[in-house]
N, CA, C and O atoms as a Tinker XYZ file with bonds, in Angstrom:
   324  protein
     1  N      0.751000   -1.217000    0.000000    73     2
     2  CA    -0.122000    0.038000    0.031000    64     1     3
     3  C      0.904000    1.215000   -0.011000    63     2     4     5
     4  O      1.991000    1.166000    0.566000    81     3
     5  N      0.482000    2.227000   -0.711000    73     3     6
     6  CA     1.450000    3.676000   -0.863000    64     5     7
     7  C      1.046000    4.316000    0.422000    63     6     8     9
     8  O     -0.029000    4.063000    0.967000    81     7
     9  N      1.948000    5.169000    0.905000    73     7    10
    10  CA     1.984000    6.015000    1.996000    64     9    11
    11  C      1.550000    7.352000    1.455000    63    10    12    13
    12  O      1.962000    7.617000    0.326000    81    11
    13  N      0.820000    8.207000    2.037000    73    11    14
    14  CA     0.403000    9.529000    1.528000    64    13    15
    15  C      1.615000   10.409000    1.528000    63    14    16    17
    16  O      2.405000   10.398000    2.472000    81    15
    17  N      1.760000   11.134000    0.526000    73    15    18
    18  CA     3.046000   11.871000    0.240000    64    17    19
    19  C      2.881000   13.067000    1.218000    63    18    20    21
    20  O      1.795000   13.382000    1.705000    81    19
    21  N      4.199000   13.783000    1.490000    73    19    22
    22  CA     4.209000   14.947000    2.453000    64    21    23
    23  C      4.086000   16.097000    1.290000    63    22    24    25
    24  O      4.272000   15.999000    0.077000    81    23
    25  N      3.687000   17.278000    2.132000    73    23    26
    26  CA     3.436000   18.605000    1.562000    64    25    27
    27  C      4.593000   18.893000    0.429000    63    26    28    29
    28  O      4.261000   19.220000   -0.711000    81    27
    29  N      5.759000   18.774000    0.754000    73    27    30
    30  CA     6.874000   19.226000   -0.189000    64    29    31
    31  C      6.855000   18.273000   -1.383000    63    30    32    33
    32  O      7.358000   18.679000   -2.430000    81    31
    33  N      6.343000   17.085000   -1.334000    73    31    34
    34  CA     6.546000   16.095000   -2.388000    64    33    35
    35  C      5.269000   16.261000   -3.520000    63    34    36    37
    36  O      5.348000   15.656000   -4.590000    81    35
    37  N      4.280000   16.983000   -3.259000    73    35    38
    38  CA     3.226000   17.062000   -4.083000    64    37    39
    39  C      3.474000   17.900000   -5.218000    63    38    40    41
    40  O      4.104000   18.952000   -5.103000    81    39
    41  N      3.011000   17.492000   -6.313000    73    39    42
    42  CA     3.183000   18.238000   -7.619000    64    41    43
    43  C      2.599000   19.679000   -7.414000    63    42    44    45
    44  O      1.569000   19.757000   -6.745000    81    43
    45  N      3.056000   20.633000   -7.835000    73    43    46
    46  CA     2.610000   22.101000   -7.686000    64    45    47
    47  C      1.415000   22.264000   -7.984000    63    46    48    49
    48  O      0.809000   22.995000   -7.201000    81    47
    49  N      0.725000   21.778000   -8.992000    73    47    50
    50  CA    -0.570000   22.095000   -9.125000    64    49    51
    51  C     -1.701000   21.383000   -8.211000    63    50    52    53
    52  O     -2.825000   21.860000   -8.053000    81    51
    53  N     -1.255000   20.196000   -7.641000    73    51    54
    54  CA    -1.900000   19.588000   -6.584000    64    53    55
    55  C     -2.009000   20.453000   -5.480000    63    54    56    57
    56  O     -3.067000   20.762000   -4.932000    81    55
    57  N     -0.730000   20.885000   -5.129000    73    55    58
    58  CA    -0.493000   21.609000   -3.698000    64    57    59
    59  C     -1.423000   22.847000   -3.758000    63    58    60    61
    60  O     -2.174000   23.131000   -2.826000    81    59
    61  N     -1.322000   23.692000   -5.092000    73    59    62
    62  CA    -2.048000   24.766000   -5.128000    64    61    63
    63  C     -3.832000   24.598000   -5.054000    63    62    64    65
    64  O     -4.633000   25.295000   -4.430000    81    63
    65  N     -4.039000   23.593000   -5.797000    73    63    66
    66  CA    -5.588000   23.067000   -5.647000    64    65    67
    67  C     -5.980000   22.849000   -4.148000    63    66    68    69
    68  O     -7.084000   23.293000   -3.834000    81    67
    69  N     -5.164000   22.165000   -3.071000    73    67    70
    70  CA    -5.390000   21.776000   -1.856000    64    69    71
    71  C     -5.290000   23.385000   -1.122000    63    70    72    73
    72  O     -6.093000   23.748000   -0.262000    81    71
    73  N     -4.390000   24.076000   -1.527000    73    71    74
    74  CA    -4.352000   25.388000   -0.809000    64    73    75
    75  C     -5.689000   26.081000   -0.949000    63    74    76    77
    76  O     -6.309000   26.417000    0.060000    81    75
    77  N     -6.171000   26.315000   -2.211000    73    75    78
    78  CA    -7.352000   27.017000   -2.812000    64    77    79
    79  C     -8.542000   26.282000   -1.973000    63    78    80    81
    80  O     -9.297000   26.947000   -1.264000    81    79
    81  N     -8.652000   24.995000   -2.087000    73    79    82
    82  CA    -9.756000   24.273000   -1.266000    64    81    83
    83  C     -9.897000   24.540000    0.275000    63    82    84    85
    84  O    -10.959000   24.747000    0.863000    81    83
    85  N     -8.479000   24.495000    0.896000    73    83    86
    86  CA    -8.432000   25.071000    2.449000    64    85    87
    87  C     -9.261000   26.258000    2.556000    63    86    88    89
    88  O    -10.146000   26.360000    3.405000    81    87
    89  N     -8.949000   27.273000    1.593000    73    87    90
    90  CA    -9.481000   28.660000    1.944000    64    89    91
    91  C    -10.843000   28.708000    1.484000    63    90    92    93
    92  O    -11.590000   29.506000    2.051000    81    91
    93  N    -11.348000   27.910000    0.447000    73    91    94
    94  CA   -12.744000   27.917000    0.167000    64    93    95
    95  C    -13.491000   27.277000    1.160000    63    94    96    97
    96  O    -14.594000   27.760000    1.416000    81    95
    97  N    -13.121000   26.301000    1.764000    73    95    98
    98  CA   -13.730000   25.503000    2.797000    64    97    99
    99  C    -13.595000   25.954000    4.378000    63    98   100   101
   100  O    -14.091000   25.372000    5.343000    81    99
   101  N    -12.779000   27.164000    4.379000    73    99   102
   102  CA   -12.635000   27.704000    5.747000    64   101   103
   103  C    -12.073000   26.673000    6.622000    63   102   104   105
   104  O    -12.691000   26.559000    7.680000    81   103
   105  N    -11.127000   25.933000    6.482000    73   103   106
   106  CA   -10.896000   24.909000    7.193000    64   105   107
   107  C    -10.012000   25.580000    8.542000    63   106   108   109
   108  O     -9.082000   26.353000    8.311000    81   107
   109  N    -10.301000   25.298000    9.632000    73   107   110
   110  CA    -9.514000   26.049000   10.650000    64   109   111
   111  C     -8.217000   25.588000   10.992000    63   110   112   113
   112  O     -7.912000   24.473000   10.567000    81   111
   113  N     -7.333000   26.258000   11.719000    73   111   114
   114  CA    -6.143000   25.966000   11.951000    64   113   115
   115  C     -5.902000   24.611000   12.842000    63   114   116   117
   116  O     -4.931000   23.876000   12.659000    81   115
   117  N     -6.752000   24.414000   13.674000    73   115   118
   118  CA    -6.937000   23.295000   14.639000    64   117   119
   119  C     -7.240000   22.124000   13.859000    63   118   120   121
   120  O     -6.610000   21.083000   14.046000    81   119
   121  N     -8.168000   22.211000   12.987000    73   119   122
   122  CA    -8.408000   21.070000   11.923000    64   121   123
   123  C     -7.274000   20.731000   11.014000    63   122   124   125
   124  O     -6.994000   19.556000   10.776000    81   123
   125  N     -6.575000   21.792000   10.471000    73   123   126
   126  CA    -5.278000   21.623000    9.793000    64   125   127
   127  C     -4.105000   20.907000   10.646000    63   126   128   129
   128  O     -3.273000   20.171000   10.115000    81   127
   129  N     -4.128000   21.180000   11.910000    73   127   130
   130  CA    -3.267000   20.621000   12.665000    64   129   131
   131  C     -3.507000   19.070000   12.847000    63   130   132   133
   132  O     -2.625000   18.211000   12.839000    81   131
   133  N     -4.705000   18.893000   12.992000    73   131   134
   134  CA    -5.152000   17.400000   12.979000    64   133   135
   135  C     -4.762000   16.576000   11.689000    63   134   136   137
   136  O     -4.436000   15.390000   11.738000    81   135
   137  N     -4.825000   17.297000   10.570000    73   135   138
   138  CA    -4.410000   16.721000    9.271000    64   137   139
   139  C     -2.929000   16.687000    9.233000    63   138   140   141
   140  O     -2.382000   15.712000    8.719000    81   139
   141  N     -2.210000   17.682000    9.741000    73   139   142
   142  CA    -0.701000   17.634000    9.617000    64   141   143
   143  C     -0.212000   16.477000   10.435000    63   142   144   145
   144  O      0.634000   15.745000    9.921000    81   143
   145  N     -0.730000   16.172000   11.887000    73   143   146
   146  CA    -0.621000   15.061000   12.504000    64   145   147
   147  C     -0.606000   13.679000   12.033000    63   146   148   149
   148  O      0.216000   12.822000   12.354000    81   147
   149  N     -1.733000   13.529000   11.131000    73   147   150
   150  CA    -2.187000   12.491000   10.453000    64   149   151
   151  C     -0.995000   12.299000    9.334000    63   150   152   153
   152  O     -0.285000   11.293000    9.342000    81   151
   153  N     -0.868000   13.176000    8.534000    73   151   154
   154  CA     0.194000   12.948000    7.542000    64   153   155
   155  C      1.631000   12.646000    8.101000    63   154   156   157
   156  O      2.411000   11.884000    7.529000    81   155
   157  N      1.889000   13.258000    9.178000    73   155   158
   158  CA     3.160000   13.280000    9.627000    64   157   159
   159  C      3.394000   11.584000   10.275000    63   158   160   161
   160  O      4.514000   11.132000   10.516000    81   159
   161  N      2.313000   10.934000   10.446000    73   159   162
   162  CA     2.253000    9.528000   10.839000    64   161   163
   163  C      2.718000    8.604000    9.706000    63   162   164   165
   164  O      3.046000    7.439000    9.928000    81   163
   165  N      2.738000    9.167000    8.467000    73   163   166
   166  CA     3.097000    8.391000    7.086000    64   165   167
   167  C      2.003000    7.232000    7.004000    63   166   168   169
   168  O      2.319000    6.048000    6.882000    81   167
   169  N      0.609000    7.712000    7.087000    73   167   170
   170  CA    -0.266000    6.518000    6.996000    64   169   171
   171  C     -0.265000    5.871000    5.524000    63   170   172   173
   172  O      0.015000    6.474000    4.488000    81   171
   173  N     -0.575000    4.739000    5.624000    73   171   174
   174  CA    -0.806000    3.866000    4.234000    64   173   175
   175  C     -2.186000    4.305000    3.735000    63   174   176   177
   176  O     -3.077000    4.743000    4.463000    81   175
   177  N     -2.261000    4.139000    2.418000    73   175   178
   178  CA    -3.656000    4.753000    1.808000    64   177   179
   179  C     -3.702000    3.531000    0.594000    63   178   180   181
   180  O     -2.762000    2.926000    0.079000    81   179
   181  N     -5.023000    3.431000    0.377000    73   179   182
   182  CA    -5.093000    2.273000   -0.899000    64   181   183
   183  C     -4.636000    2.831000   -2.115000    63   182   184   185
   184  O     -4.552000    4.053000   -2.234000    81   183
   185  N     -4.312000    2.003000   -3.095000    73   183   186
   186  CA    -3.994000    2.253000   -4.566000    64   185   187
   187  C     -4.927000    3.096000   -5.248000    63   186   188   189
   188  O     -4.443000    3.867000   -6.077000    81   187
   189  N     -6.105000    3.107000   -5.079000    73   187   190
   190  CA    -7.306000    3.736000   -5.776000    64   189   191
   191  C     -7.716000    5.070000   -4.757000    63   190   192   193
   192  O     -7.025000    5.554000   -3.860000    81   191
   193  N     -8.962000    5.450000   -5.177000    73   191   194
   194  CA    -9.793000    6.374000   -4.469000    64   193   195
   195  C     -9.861000    6.181000   -2.961000    63   194   196   197
   196  O    -10.218000    5.037000   -2.677000    81   195
   197  N     -9.604000    7.030000   -1.820000    73   195   198
   198  CA    -9.682000    7.019000   -0.696000    64   197   199
   199  C    -10.169000    8.305000    0.034000    63   198   200   201
   200  O    -10.073000    9.340000   -0.626000    81   199
   201  N    -10.684000    8.403000    1.310000    73   199   202
   202  CA   -10.852000    9.534000    1.846000    64   201   203
   203  C    -10.575000    9.389000    3.401000    63   202   204   205
   204  O    -10.389000    8.290000    3.923000    81   203
   205  N    -10.563000   10.560000    4.081000    73   203   206
   206  CA   -10.392000   10.405000    5.486000    64   205   207
   207  C    -11.173000   11.345000    6.041000    63   206   208   209
   208  O    -10.981000   12.509000    5.689000    81   207
   209  N    -12.180000   11.060000    6.988000    73   207   210
   210  CA   -13.210000   12.037000    7.589000    64   209   211
   211  C    -12.550000   12.607000    8.969000    63   210   212   213
   212  O    -12.256000   11.883000    9.921000    81   211
   213  N    -12.387000   13.847000    8.930000    73   211   214
   214  CA   -11.969000   14.481000   10.315000    64   213   215
   215  C    -13.082000   15.201000   11.000000    63   214   216   217
   216  O    -12.888000   16.080000   11.840000    81   215
   217  N    -14.391000   14.743000   10.562000    73   215   218
   218  CA   -15.254000   15.519000   11.172000    64   217   219
   219  C    -16.077000   16.654000   10.772000    63   218   220   221
   220  O    -17.288000   16.608000   10.558000    81   219
   221  N    -15.101000   17.976000   10.664000    73   219   222
   222  CA   -15.600000   19.036000   10.155000    64   221   223
   223  C    -14.975000   19.210000    8.612000    63   222   224   225
   224  O    -15.174000   20.195000    7.901000    81   223
   225  N    -14.242000   18.136000    8.279000    73   223   226
   226  CA   -14.054000   18.135000    6.571000    64   225   227
   227  C    -13.577000   16.773000    6.445000    63   226   228   229
   228  O    -13.504000   16.026000    7.420000    81   227
   229  N    -13.182000   16.354000    5.018000    73   227   230
   230  CA   -12.839000   15.361000    4.451000    64   229   231
   231  C    -11.636000   15.507000    3.490000    63   230   232   233
   232  O    -11.720000   16.276000    2.532000    81   231
   233  N    -10.523000   14.786000    3.727000    73   231   234
   234  CA    -9.622000   14.943000    2.772000    64   233   235
   235  C     -9.663000   13.598000    1.597000    63   234   236   237
   236  O     -9.742000   12.446000    2.022000    81   235
   237  N     -9.615000   13.815000    0.465000    73   235   238
   238  CA    -9.881000   12.683000   -0.515000    64   237   239
   239  C     -8.469000   12.712000   -1.467000    63   238   240   241
   240  O     -7.827000   13.737000   -1.698000    81   239
   241  N     -8.180000   11.523000   -1.902000    73   239   242
   242  CA    -7.101000   11.307000   -2.595000    64   241   243
   243  C     -7.135000   10.066000   -3.261000    63   242   244   245
   244  O     -8.067000    9.290000   -3.048000    81   243
   245  N     -6.155000    9.770000   -4.103000    73   243   246
   246  CA    -6.006000    8.676000   -4.920000    64   245   247
   247  C     -4.622000    8.103000   -4.761000    63   246   248   249
   248  O     -3.752000    8.880000   -5.152000    81   247
   249  N     -4.218000    7.047000   -4.330000    73   247   250
   250  CA    -3.119000    6.342000   -4.065000    64   249   251
   251  C     -2.252000    7.404000   -3.129000    63   250   252   253
   252  O     -2.779000    7.891000   -2.128000    81   251
   253  N     -0.982000    7.715000   -3.487000    73   251   254
   254  CA    -0.450000    8.547000   -2.566000    64   253   255
   255  C     -0.395000   10.097000   -2.546000    63   254   256   257
   256  O      0.394000   10.851000   -1.977000    81   255
   257  N     -1.410000   10.336000   -3.295000    73   255   258
   258  CA    -1.612000   11.886000   -3.736000    64   257   259
   259  C     -2.980000   12.228000   -3.169000    63   258   260   261
   260  O     -4.032000   11.769000   -3.613000    81   259
   261  N     -2.860000   13.206000   -1.994000    73   259   262
   262  CA    -4.279000   13.831000   -1.583000    64   261   263
   263  C     -4.746000   14.609000   -2.769000    63   262   264   265
   264  O     -3.868000   15.108000   -3.474000    81   263
   265  N     -6.021000   14.789000   -3.100000    73   263   266
   266  CA    -6.611000   15.589000   -4.176000    64   265   267
   267  C     -7.524000   16.622000   -3.927000    63   266   268   269
   268  O     -7.629000   17.500000   -4.783000    81   267
   269  N     -8.249000   16.681000   -2.839000    73   267   270
   270  CA    -9.153000   17.610000   -2.366000    64   269   271
   271  C     -9.768000   17.705000   -1.032000    63   270   272   273
   272  O     -9.582000   16.737000   -0.294000    81   271
   273  N    -10.403000   18.601000   -0.624000    73   271   274
   274  CA   -11.158000   18.562000    0.793000    64   273   275
   275  C    -12.514000   19.019000    0.258000    63   274   276   277
   276  O    -12.719000   19.864000   -0.613000    81   275
   277  N    -13.536000   18.187000    1.054000    73   275   278
   278  CA   -14.769000   18.260000    1.189000    64   277   279
   279  C    -15.357000   18.803000    2.635000    63   278   280   281
   280  O    -14.807000   18.535000    3.703000    81   279
   281  N    -16.346000   19.464000    2.538000    73   279   282
   282  CA   -16.952000   20.065000    3.823000    64   281   283
   283  C    -17.708000   18.760000    4.229000    63   282   284   285
   284  O    -17.864000   17.826000    3.443000    81   283
   285  N    -18.228000   18.765000    5.698000    73   283   286
   286  CA   -18.772000   17.892000    6.389000    64   285   287
   287  C    -20.103000   17.715000    5.584000    63   286   288   289
   288  O    -20.685000   18.658000    5.048000    81   287
   289  N    -20.534000   16.398000    5.549000    73   287   290
   290  CA   -21.799000   16.268000    4.907000    64   289   291
   291  C    -21.686000   16.026000    3.217000    63   290   292   293
   292  O    -22.609000   15.514000    2.585000    81   291
   293  N    -20.495000   16.443000    2.632000    73   291   294
   294  CA   -20.315000   16.226000    1.151000    64   293   295
   295  C    -20.038000   14.874000    1.134000    63   294   296   297
   296  O    -19.287000   14.388000    1.981000    81   295
   297  N    -20.591000   14.161000    0.208000    73   295   298
   298  CA   -20.297000   12.510000   -0.109000    64   297   299
   299  C    -18.797000   12.368000   -0.578000    63   298   300   301
   300  O    -18.416000   13.102000   -1.490000    81   299
   301  N    -18.042000   11.590000   -0.084000    73   299   302
   302  CA   -16.907000   11.181000   -0.560000    64   301   303
   303  C    -16.827000    9.877000   -1.392000    63   302   304   305
   304  O    -17.753000    9.072000   -1.290000    81   303
   305  N    -15.835000    9.632000   -2.167000    73   303   306
   306  CA   -15.885000    8.189000   -3.045000    64   305   307
   307  C    -14.701000    7.428000   -2.427000    63   306   308   309
   308  O    -13.865000    8.049000   -1.771000    81   307
   309  N    -14.624000    6.375000   -2.578000    73   307   310
   310  CA   -13.372000    5.556000   -2.342000    64   309   311
   311  C    -13.585000    4.844000   -0.905000    63   310   312   313
   312  O    -14.685000    4.755000   -0.358000    81   311
   313  N    -12.382000    4.356000   -0.381000    73   311   314
   314  CA   -12.263000    3.713000    0.626000    64   313   315
   315  C    -11.880000    4.504000    1.991000    63   314   316   317
   316  O    -10.861000    5.194000    1.983000    81   315
   317  N    -12.687000    4.419000    3.181000    73   315   318
   318  CA   -12.438000    5.187000    4.367000    64   317   319
   319  C    -11.160000    4.781000    4.742000    63   318   320   321
   320  O    -10.856000    3.595000    4.619000    81   319
   321  N    -10.302000    5.662000    5.219000    73   319   322
   322  CA    -9.042000    5.234000    5.809000    64   321   323
   323  C     -8.841000    5.955000    7.227000    63   322   324
   324  O     -7.833000    5.730000    7.896000    81   323
């Protein structure tokens, strides 16, 4: 199973998309800290689509790449991690 890439290893376009979605979704600093701690743990993620629910938001990805953020209540596809 792949491990989620760290922020510095993300392609620039993906990184910018995530920054834009963080702003659009108004994700709090406390919530981003929970995300950082999870990513720092080098979690394994499925090869295909996946998501992680943090309560106030979800992060969705495919393989080692996180792809976007969703608001609470928005449907995510893939395997929950």
